[in-house]
C-alpha positions, 0 to 999 in steps of 0.5 A, a space after each residue: 214089769 216088762 221081764 217075766 224073769 224080773 217079775 218072778 225074781 221079785 215075787 220069789 224074794 218077797 214070798 220067801 220073806 212073807 212065808 218066814 214072817 206071816 205076821 208081816 202085812 207089808 211083805 204079804 201085800 207086796 207078795 200079793 201085788 207081784 202075784 197079780 203082776 204075774 197073772 195080769 201082765 204075764 198071764 202066768 196060770 200057775 207057779 211051782 217053787 222047789 229048792 235045793 242047797 244052791 238054787 230055787 227053781 220056779 216053774 211057771 205055766 203060761 198058755 199051756 206051756 211051762 218054763 223053769 227059771 233058776 235063781 241062786 238061794 243067796 240072791 233070793 234070800 238076801 232080803 230075809 237075811 237082812 231082816 233077820 240080822 237087823 229086826 229092829 229096822 223091820 218092825 211090823 205094824 199090824 192092820 187096824 
């Protein structure tokens, strides 16, 4: 993933799903994969997420520098909303 902003967007989108569905192993594993991409490919040392009525704010630290990224909640929460509207399409298969 070449763009840090794209990596943060993808991580945040699936993190929201994973947080809302802790039993969803696929969401959890995908969030972990994007966390690894942020650490390995982009050298992100830490992440902090805040939200308000309209936006998510992600502050990342790299090489001692911090930068904030903003994403509309509607853009980030679209996957979770789709899952909630049609849960039968997103069945979780437990670990064996």
